[in-house]
mmCIF file of the N, C-alpha and C atoms, coordinates in Angstrom:
data_MODEL
# 
_entry.id   MODEL 
# 
loop_
_atom_site.group_PDB 
_atom_site.id 
_atom_site.type_symbol 
_atom_site.label_atom_id 
_atom_site.label_alt_id 
_atom_site.label_comp_id 
_atom_site.label_asym_id 
_atom_site.label_entity_id 
_atom_site.label_seq_id 
_atom_site.pdbx_PDB_ins_code 
_atom_site.Cartn_x 
_atom_site.Cartn_y 
_atom_site.Cartn_z 
_atom_site.occupancy 
_atom_site.B_iso_or_equiv 
_atom_site.pdbx_formal_charge 
_atom_site.auth_seq_id 
_atom_site.auth_comp_id 
_atom_site.auth_asym_id 
_atom_site.auth_atom_id 
_atom_site.pdbx_PDB_model_num 
ATOM 1   N N  . MET A 1 1  ? 2.945   -14.907 5.012   1.00 0.00 ? 1  MET A N  1 
ATOM 2   C CA . MET A 1 1  ? 2.561   -14.387 3.269   1.00 0.00 ? 1  MET A CA 1 
ATOM 3   C C  . MET A 1 1  ? 3.140   -12.632 3.534   1.00 0.00 ? 1  MET A C  1 
ATOM 4   N N  . GLU A 1 2  ? 3.989   -12.989 2.407   1.00 0.00 ? 2  GLU A N  1 
ATOM 5   C CA . GLU A 1 2  ? 4.392   -11.390 1.937   1.00 0.00 ? 2  GLU A CA 1 
ATOM 6   C C  . GLU A 1 2  ? 2.861   -10.593 1.711   1.00 0.00 ? 2  GLU A C  1 
ATOM 7   N N  . PRO A 1 3  ? 3.079   -9.318  1.740   1.00 0.00 ? 3  PRO A N  1 
ATOM 8   C CA . PRO A 1 3  ? 1.904   -8.078  1.263   1.00 0.00 ? 3  PRO A CA 1 
ATOM 9   C C  . PRO A 1 3  ? 1.400   -8.000  -0.187  1.00 0.00 ? 3  PRO A C  1 
ATOM 10  N N  . LEU A 1 4  ? 2.261   -8.555  -0.874  1.00 0.00 ? 4  LEU A N  1 
ATOM 11  C CA . LEU A 1 4  ? 1.949   -8.842  -2.505  1.00 0.00 ? 4  LEU A CA 1 
ATOM 12  C C  . LEU A 1 4  ? 1.175   -9.490  -2.409  1.00 0.00 ? 4  LEU A C  1 
ATOM 13  N N  . GLU A 1 5  ? 1.665   -10.871 -2.106  1.00 0.00 ? 5  GLU A N  1 
ATOM 14  C CA . GLU A 1 5  ? 0.763   -12.182 -2.106  1.00 0.00 ? 5  GLU A CA 1 
ATOM 15  C C  . GLU A 1 5  ? -0.521  -11.890 -1.506  1.00 0.00 ? 5  GLU A C  1 
ATOM 16  N N  . LEU A 1 6  ? -0.817  -11.393 -0.153  1.00 0.00 ? 6  LEU A N  1 
ATOM 17  C CA . LEU A 1 6  ? -1.776  -11.367 0.240   1.00 0.00 ? 6  LEU A CA 1 
ATOM 18  C C  . LEU A 1 6  ? -2.745  -10.200 -0.502  1.00 0.00 ? 6  LEU A C  1 
ATOM 19  N N  . ALA A 1 7  ? -2.302  -9.059  -0.887  1.00 0.00 ? 7  ALA A N  1 
ATOM 20  C CA . ALA A 1 7  ? -3.211  -7.986  -1.902  1.00 0.00 ? 7  ALA A CA 1 
ATOM 21  C C  . ALA A 1 7  ? -3.553  -9.187  -3.054  1.00 0.00 ? 7  ALA A C  1 
ATOM 22  N N  . GLU A 1 8  ? -2.844  -10.197 -3.753  1.00 0.00 ? 8  GLU A N  1 
ATOM 23  C CA . GLU A 1 8  ? -3.166  -11.047 -4.820  1.00 0.00 ? 8  GLU A CA 1 
ATOM 24  C C  . GLU A 1 8  ? -4.474  -11.794 -4.084  1.00 0.00 ? 8  GLU A C  1 
ATOM 25  N N  . ARG A 1 9  ? -4.293  -12.303 -3.552  1.00 0.00 ? 9  ARG A N  1 
ATOM 26  C CA . ARG A 1 9  ? -5.197  -13.362 -3.167  1.00 0.00 ? 9  ARG A CA 1 
ATOM 27  C C  . ARG A 1 9  ? -6.318  -12.586 -2.571  1.00 0.00 ? 9  ARG A C  1 
ATOM 28  N N  . TYR A 1 10 ? -6.274  -11.536 -1.912  1.00 0.00 ? 10 TYR A N  1 
ATOM 29  C CA . TYR A 1 10 ? -7.706  -10.591 -1.907  1.00 0.00 ? 10 TYR A CA 1 
ATOM 30  C C  . TYR A 1 10 ? -8.210  -10.017 -2.889  1.00 0.00 ? 10 TYR A C  1 
ATOM 31  N N  . VAL A 1 11 ? -7.682  -9.908  -3.733  1.00 0.00 ? 11 VAL A N  1 
ATOM 32  C CA . VAL A 1 11 ? -8.279  -8.943  -4.925  1.00 0.00 ? 11 VAL A CA 1 
ATOM 33  C C  . VAL A 1 11 ? -8.907  -10.090 -5.997  1.00 0.00 ? 11 VAL A C  1 
ATOM 34  N N  . ASP A 1 12 ? -8.523  -11.595 -6.026  1.00 0.00 ? 12 ASP A N  1 
ATOM 35  C CA . ASP A 1 12 ? -8.772  -12.968 -6.367  1.00 0.00 ? 12 ASP A CA 1 
ATOM 36  C C  . ASP A 1 12 ? -10.004 -13.116 -6.047  1.00 0.00 ? 12 ASP A C  1 
ATOM 37  N N  . LYS A 1 13 ? -10.200 -13.097 -4.597  1.00 0.00 ? 13 LYS A N  1 
ATOM 38  C CA . LYS A 1 13 ? -11.218 -13.299 -4.080  1.00 0.00 ? 13 LYS A CA 1 
ATOM 39  C C  . LYS A 1 13 ? -12.734 -13.045 -4.299  1.00 0.00 ? 13 LYS A C  1 
ATOM 40  N N  . ILE A 1 14 ? -12.316 -11.330 -4.085  1.00 0.00 ? 14 ILE A N  1 
ATOM 41  C CA . ILE A 1 14 ? -13.391 -10.517 -4.336  1.00 0.00 ? 14 ILE A CA 1 
ATOM 42  C C  . ILE A 1 14 ? -13.675 -10.226 -6.314  1.00 0.00 ? 14 ILE A C  1 
ATOM 43  N N  . PHE A 1 15 ? -12.658 -10.200 -6.637  1.00 0.00 ? 15 PHE A N  1 
ATOM 44  C CA . PHE A 1 15 ? -12.922 -9.631  -8.131  1.00 0.00 ? 15 PHE A CA 1 
ATOM 45  C C  . PHE A 1 15 ? -12.691 -11.139 -9.175  1.00 0.00 ? 15 PHE A C  1 
ATOM 46  N N  . GLY A 1 16 ? -12.276 -12.023 -8.939  1.00 0.00 ? 16 GLY A N  1 
ATOM 47  C CA . GLY A 1 16 ? -11.928 -13.123 -9.351  1.00 0.00 ? 16 GLY A CA 1 
ATOM 48  C C  . GLY A 1 16 ? -12.795 -14.090 -9.310  1.00 0.00 ? 16 GLY A C  1 
ATOM 49  N N  . SER A 1 17 ? -12.295 -15.325 -8.465  1.00 0.00 ? 17 SER A N  1 
ATOM 50  C CA . SER A 1 17 ? -13.519 -16.089 -8.089  1.00 0.00 ? 17 SER A CA 1 
ATOM 51  C C  . SER A 1 17 ? -14.839 -15.635 -7.630  1.00 0.00 ? 17 SER A C  1 
ATOM 52  N N  . LYS A 1 18 ? -14.785 -14.637 -7.104  1.00 0.00 ? 18 LYS A N  1 
ATOM 53  C CA . LYS A 1 18 ? -15.654 -14.215 -6.148  1.00 0.00 ? 18 LYS A CA 1 
ATOM 54  C C  . LYS A 1 18 ? -16.266 -14.730 -4.850  1.00 0.00 ? 18 LYS A C  1 
ATOM 55  N N  . ASP A 1 19 ? -15.288 -15.462 -4.015  1.00 0.00 ? 19 ASP A N  1 
ATOM 56  C CA . ASP A 1 19 ? -15.419 -16.105 -3.222  1.00 0.00 ? 19 ASP A CA 1 
ATOM 57  C C  . ASP A 1 19 ? -15.529 -15.510 -1.715  1.00 0.00 ? 19 ASP A C  1 
ATOM 58  N N  . LEU A 1 20 ? -16.435 -14.725 -1.390  1.00 0.00 ? 20 LEU A N  1 
ATOM 59  C CA . LEU A 1 20 ? -16.360 -14.017 0.027   1.00 0.00 ? 20 LEU A CA 1 
ATOM 60  C C  . LEU A 1 20 ? -15.724 -14.967 0.962   1.00 0.00 ? 20 LEU A C  1 
ATOM 61  N N  . ASP A 1 21 ? -16.943 -15.945 1.203   1.00 0.00 ? 21 ASP A N  1 
ATOM 62  C CA . ASP A 1 21 ? -16.095 -16.972 2.220   1.00 0.00 ? 21 ASP A CA 1 
ATOM 63  C C  . ASP A 1 21 ? -14.805 -17.040 2.096   1.00 0.00 ? 21 ASP A C  1 
ATOM 64  N N  . GLY A 1 22 ? -13.881 -17.525 1.147   1.00 0.00 ? 22 GLY A N  1 
ATOM 65  C CA . GLY A 1 22 ? -12.649 -17.533 1.161   1.00 0.00 ? 22 GLY A CA 1 
ATOM 66  C C  . GLY A 1 22 ? -11.941 -16.617 1.750   1.00 0.00 ? 22 GLY A C  1 
ATOM 67  N N  . LEU A 1 23 ? -12.609 -15.350 2.037   1.00 0.00 ? 23 LEU A N  1 
ATOM 68  C CA . LEU A 1 23 ? -11.796 -14.438 2.714   1.00 0.00 ? 23 LEU A CA 1 
ATOM 69  C C  . LEU A 1 23 ? -11.285 -14.651 4.120   1.00 0.00 ? 23 LEU A C  1 
ATOM 70  N N  . GLU A 1 24 ? -11.942 -15.463 4.796   1.00 0.00 ? 24 GLU A N  1 
ATOM 71  C CA . GLU A 1 24 ? -11.603 -15.975 6.066   1.00 0.00 ? 24 GLU A CA 1 
ATOM 72  C C  . GLU A 1 24 ? -10.023 -16.221 6.420   1.00 0.00 ? 24 GLU A C  1 
ATOM 73  N N  . ALA A 1 25 ? -9.767  -17.270 5.033   1.00 0.00 ? 25 ALA A N  1 
ATOM 74  C CA . ALA A 1 25 ? -8.221  -17.918 5.261   1.00 0.00 ? 25 ALA A CA 1 
ATOM 75  C C  . ALA A 1 25 ? -7.579  -16.981 5.358   1.00 0.00 ? 25 ALA A C  1 
ATOM 76  N N  . ILE A 1 26 ? -7.972  -15.584 4.537   1.00 0.00 ? 26 ILE A N  1 
ATOM 77  C CA . ILE A 1 26 ? -6.873  -14.823 4.506   1.00 0.00 ? 26 ILE A CA 1 
ATOM 78  C C  . ILE A 1 26 ? -6.639  -13.478 5.269   1.00 0.00 ? 26 ILE A C  1 
ATOM 79  N N  . LEU A 1 27 ? -7.580  -13.259 5.828   1.00 0.00 ? 27 LEU A N  1 
ATOM 80  C CA . LEU A 1 27 ? -7.899  -12.074 6.850   1.00 0.00 ? 27 LEU A CA 1 
ATOM 81  C C  . LEU A 1 27 ? -8.034  -12.898 8.158   1.00 0.00 ? 27 LEU A C  1 
ATOM 82  N N  . ASP A 1 28 ? -7.037  -11.996 8.948   1.00 0.00 ? 28 ASP A N  1 
ATOM 83  C CA . ASP A 1 28 ? -6.962  -12.213 10.497  1.00 0.00 ? 28 ASP A CA 1 
ATOM 84  C C  . ASP A 1 28 ? -8.385  -11.760 11.013  1.00 0.00 ? 28 ASP A C  1 
ATOM 85  N N  . PRO A 1 29 ? -8.802  -12.791 11.767  1.00 0.00 ? 29 PRO A N  1 
ATOM 86  C CA . PRO A 1 29 ? -10.159 -12.680 12.374  1.00 0.00 ? 29 PRO A CA 1 
ATOM 87  C C  . PRO A 1 29 ? -9.892  -11.664 12.972  1.00 0.00 ? 29 PRO A C  1 
ATOM 88  N N  . GLY A 1 30 ? -9.460  -10.900 13.656  1.00 0.00 ? 30 GLY A N  1 
ATOM 89  C CA . GLY A 1 30 ? -9.078  -9.496  14.545  1.00 0.00 ? 30 GLY A CA 1 
ATOM 90  C C  . GLY A 1 30 ? -8.897  -8.344  13.681  1.00 0.00 ? 30 GLY A C  1 
ATOM 91  N N  . VAL A 1 31 ? -9.040  -8.590  12.675  1.00 0.00 ? 31 VAL A N  1 
ATOM 92  C CA . VAL A 1 31 ? -8.886  -7.096  11.510  1.00 0.00 ? 31 VAL A CA 1 
ATOM 93  C C  . VAL A 1 31 ? -9.490  -6.145  12.142  1.00 0.00 ? 31 VAL A C  1 
ATOM 94  N N  . ARG A 1 32 ? -9.187  -5.079  12.119  1.00 0.00 ? 32 ARG A N  1 
ATOM 95  C CA . ARG A 1 32 ? -10.338 -3.694  12.518  1.00 0.00 ? 32 ARG A CA 1 
ATOM 96  C C  . ARG A 1 32 ? -9.966  -2.958  11.043  1.00 0.00 ? 32 ARG A C  1 
ATOM 97  N N  . TYR A 1 33 ? -11.163 -2.184  10.817  1.00 0.00 ? 33 TYR A N  1 
ATOM 98  C CA . TYR A 1 33 ? -11.141 -1.523  9.833   1.00 0.00 ? 33 TYR A CA 1 
ATOM 99  C C  . TYR A 1 33 ? -11.948 0.021   10.267  1.00 0.00 ? 33 TYR A C  1 
ATOM 100 N N  . SER A 1 34 ? -11.261 1.106   9.915   1.00 0.00 ? 34 SER A N  1 
ATOM 101 C CA . SER A 1 34 ? -12.195 2.492   10.501  1.00 0.00 ? 34 SER A CA 1 
ATOM 102 C C  . SER A 1 34 ? -12.254 3.270   9.382   1.00 0.00 ? 34 SER A C  1 
ATOM 103 N N  . GLY A 1 35 ? -13.000 3.584   8.253   1.00 0.00 ? 35 GLY A N  1 
ATOM 104 C CA . GLY A 1 35 ? -12.886 4.798   7.209   1.00 0.00 ? 35 GLY A CA 1 
ATOM 105 C C  . GLY A 1 35 ? -13.966 5.645   7.355   1.00 0.00 ? 35 GLY A C  1 
ATOM 106 N N  . PRO A 1 36 ? -14.083 6.319   6.694   1.00 0.00 ? 36 PRO A N  1 
ATOM 107 C CA . PRO A 1 36 ? -15.398 7.777   6.291   1.00 0.00 ? 36 PRO A CA 1 
ATOM 108 C C  . PRO A 1 36 ? -16.358 6.948   6.207   1.00 0.00 ? 36 PRO A C  1 
ATOM 109 N N  . MET A 1 37 ? -16.887 6.112   5.624   1.00 0.00 ? 37 MET A N  1 
ATOM 110 C CA . MET A 1 37 ? -17.954 5.421   5.391   1.00 0.00 ? 37 MET A CA 1 
ATOM 111 C C  . MET A 1 37 ? -18.443 4.303   6.231   1.00 0.00 ? 37 MET A C  1 
ATOM 112 N N  . PHE A 1 38 ? -17.613 3.102   6.312   1.00 0.00 ? 38 PHE A N  1 
ATOM 113 C CA . PHE A 1 38 ? -17.602 2.020   6.736   1.00 0.00 ? 38 PHE A CA 1 
ATOM 114 C C  . PHE A 1 38 ? -16.760 1.902   8.181   1.00 0.00 ? 38 PHE A C  1 
ATOM 115 N N  . ALA A 1 39 ? -17.247 0.763   9.176   1.00 0.00 ? 39 ALA A N  1 
ATOM 116 C CA . ALA A 1 39 ? -16.122 0.514   10.365  1.00 0.00 ? 39 ALA A CA 1 
ATOM 117 C C  . ALA A 1 39 ? -16.427 -0.655  10.514  1.00 0.00 ? 39 ALA A C  1 
ATOM 118 N N  . PHE A 1 40 ? -14.947 -2.108  10.672  1.00 0.00 ? 40 PHE A N  1 
ATOM 119 C CA . PHE A 1 40 ? -15.408 -3.091  10.831  1.00 0.00 ? 40 PHE A CA 1 
ATOM 120 C C  . PHE A 1 40 ? -14.696 -3.457  12.534  1.00 0.00 ? 40 PHE A C  1 
ATOM 121 N N  . ALA A 1 41 ? -15.047 -4.246  13.083  1.00 0.00 ? 41 ALA A N  1 
ATOM 122 C CA . ALA A 1 41 ? -14.351 -4.616  14.370  1.00 0.00 ? 41 ALA A CA 1 
ATOM 123 C C  . ALA A 1 41 ? -13.548 -6.090  13.751  1.00 0.00 ? 41 ALA A C  1 
ATOM 124 N N  . SER A 1 42 ? -14.299 -6.994  12.789  1.00 0.00 ? 42 SER A N  1 
ATOM 125 C CA . SER A 1 42 ? -13.565 -8.165  12.795  1.00 0.00 ? 42 SER A CA 1 
ATOM 126 C C  . SER A 1 42 ? -13.539 -8.110  11.120  1.00 0.00 ? 42 SER A C  1 
ATOM 127 N N  . ALA A 1 43 ? -13.150 -9.576  10.904  1.00 0.00 ? 43 ALA A N  1 
ATOM 128 C CA . ALA A 1 43 ? -13.083 -9.946  9.291   1.00 0.00 ? 43 ALA A CA 1 
ATOM 129 C C  . ALA A 1 43 ? -14.305 -10.879 9.703   1.00 0.00 ? 43 ALA A C  1 
ATOM 130 N N  . ALA A 1 44 ? -14.753 -11.137 10.396  1.00 0.00 ? 44 ALA A N  1 
ATOM 131 C CA . ALA A 1 44 ? -16.605 -11.354 10.172  1.00 0.00 ? 44 ALA A CA 1 
ATOM 132 C C  . ALA A 1 44 ? -17.347 -10.366 9.724   1.00 0.00 ? 44 ALA A C  1 
ATOM 133 N N  . ASP A 1 45 ? -17.174 -9.380  10.361  1.00 0.00 ? 45 ASP A N  1 
ATOM 134 C CA . ASP A 1 45 ? -17.775 -7.983  10.718  1.00 0.00 ? 45 ASP A CA 1 
ATOM 135 C C  . ASP A 1 45 ? -17.930 -7.852  8.892   1.00 0.00 ? 45 ASP A C  1 
ATOM 136 N N  . TYR A 1 46 ? -16.555 -7.627  8.594   1.00 0.00 ? 46 TYR A N  1 
ATOM 137 C CA . TYR A 1 46 ? -16.263 -7.273  6.983   1.00 0.00 ? 46 TYR A CA 1 
ATOM 138 C C  . TYR A 1 46 ? -16.613 -7.981  5.963   1.00 0.00 ? 46 TYR A C  1 
ATOM 139 N N  . ILE A 1 47 ? -16.621 -9.292  6.407   1.00 0.00 ? 47 ILE A N  1 
ATOM 140 C CA . ILE A 1 47 ? -17.173 -10.387 5.098   1.00 0.00 ? 47 ILE A CA 1 
ATOM 141 C C  . ILE A 1 47 ? -18.838 -10.383 5.340   1.00 0.00 ? 47 ILE A C  1 
ATOM 142 N N  . SER A 1 48 ? -19.395 -10.341 6.743   1.00 0.00 ? 48 SER A N  1 
ATOM 143 C CA . SER A 1 48 ? -20.866 -10.272 6.532   1.00 0.00 ? 48 SER A CA 1 
ATOM 144 C C  . SER A 1 48 ? -21.326 -8.934  5.620   1.00 0.00 ? 48 SER A C  1 
ATOM 145 N N  . SER A 1 49 ? -20.947 -7.942  5.566   1.00 0.00 ? 49 SER A N  1 
ATOM 146 C CA . SER A 1 49 ? -21.207 -6.303  5.255   1.00 0.00 ? 49 SER A CA 1 
ATOM 147 C C  . SER A 1 49 ? -20.825 -6.873  3.485   1.00 0.00 ? 49 SER A C  1 
ATOM 148 N N  . LEU A 1 50 ? -19.760 -7.593  3.348   1.00 0.00 ? 50 LEU A N  1 
ATOM 149 C CA . LEU A 1 50 ? -19.678 -7.703  1.510   1.00 0.00 ? 50 LEU A CA 1 
ATOM 150 C C  . LEU A 1 50 ? -20.855 -8.838  1.261   1.00 0.00 ? 50 LEU A C  1 
ATOM 151 N N  . LYS A 1 51 ? -21.059 -9.486  1.962   1.00 0.00 ? 51 LYS A N  1 
ATOM 152 C CA . LYS A 1 51 ? -22.294 -10.485 1.555   1.00 0.00 ? 51 LYS A CA 1 
ATOM 153 C C  . LYS A 1 51 ? -23.918 -9.585  1.567   1.00 0.00 ? 51 LYS A C  1 
ATOM 154 N N  . GLU A 1 52 ? -23.814 -8.757  2.212   1.00 0.00 ? 52 GLU A N  1 
ATOM 155 C CA . GLU A 1 52 ? -25.008 -7.776  2.403   1.00 0.00 ? 52 GLU A CA 1 
ATOM 156 C C  . GLU A 1 52 ? -25.213 -7.044  1.064   1.00 0.00 ? 52 GLU A C  1 
ATOM 157 N N  . SER A 1 53 ? -23.806 -6.151  1.181   1.00 0.00 ? 53 SER A N  1 
ATOM 158 C CA . SER A 1 53 ? -24.082 -5.268  0.007   1.00 0.00 ? 53 SER A CA 1 
ATOM 159 C C  . SER A 1 53 ? -22.741 -5.408  -0.834  1.00 0.00 ? 53 SER A C  1 
ATOM 160 N N  . PRO A 1 54 ? -22.376 -6.640  -1.767  1.00 0.00 ? 54 PRO A N  1 
ATOM 161 C CA . PRO A 1 54 ? -21.342 -6.737  -2.309  1.00 0.00 ? 54 PRO A CA 1 
ATOM 162 C C  . PRO A 1 54 ? -21.122 -5.473  -3.553  1.00 0.00 ? 54 PRO A C  1 
ATOM 163 N N  . PRO A 1 55 ? -19.898 -5.406  -3.875  1.00 0.00 ? 55 PRO A N  1 
ATOM 164 C CA . PRO A 1 55 ? -19.055 -4.464  -4.497  1.00 0.00 ? 55 PRO A CA 1 
ATOM 165 C C  . PRO A 1 55 ? -19.910 -4.184  -5.988  1.00 0.00 ? 55 PRO A C  1 
ATOM 166 N N  . ASP A 1 56 ? -20.107 -3.322  -6.820  1.00 0.00 ? 56 ASP A N  1 
ATOM 167 C CA . ASP A 1 56 ? -20.848 -3.407  -7.772  1.00 0.00 ? 56 ASP A CA 1 
ATOM 168 C C  . ASP A 1 56 ? -19.952 -4.234  -8.870  1.00 0.00 ? 56 ASP A C  1 
ATOM 169 N N  . GLY A 1 57 ? -20.766 -4.954  -9.849  1.00 0.00 ? 57 GLY A N  1 
ATOM 170 C CA . GLY A 1 57 ? -20.587 -5.790  -10.785 1.00 0.00 ? 57 GLY A CA 1 
ATOM 171 C C  . GLY A 1 57 ? -20.296 -6.890  -9.950  1.00 0.00 ? 57 GLY A C  1 
ATOM 172 N N  . PHE A 1 58 ? -20.669 -7.313  -8.893  1.00 0.00 ? 58 PHE A N  1 
ATOM 173 C CA . PHE A 1 58 ? -20.288 -8.703  -8.346  1.00 0.00 ? 58 PHE A CA 1 
ATOM 174 C C  . PHE A 1 58 ? -21.118 -9.875  -8.724  1.00 0.00 ? 58 PHE A C  1 
# 
């Protein structure tokens, strides 16, 4: 999958179809993120966080 296609699918899952479970199909299970406000050790951690505290307007 090309980076642009991945980004488009991600945006659709979050803001279009609001299908958080569908993120599992496009995110690598081992994805890691560490930023100023959040840190996630896996895709499952990230998806769980979105379910617990979804983006505004979700």
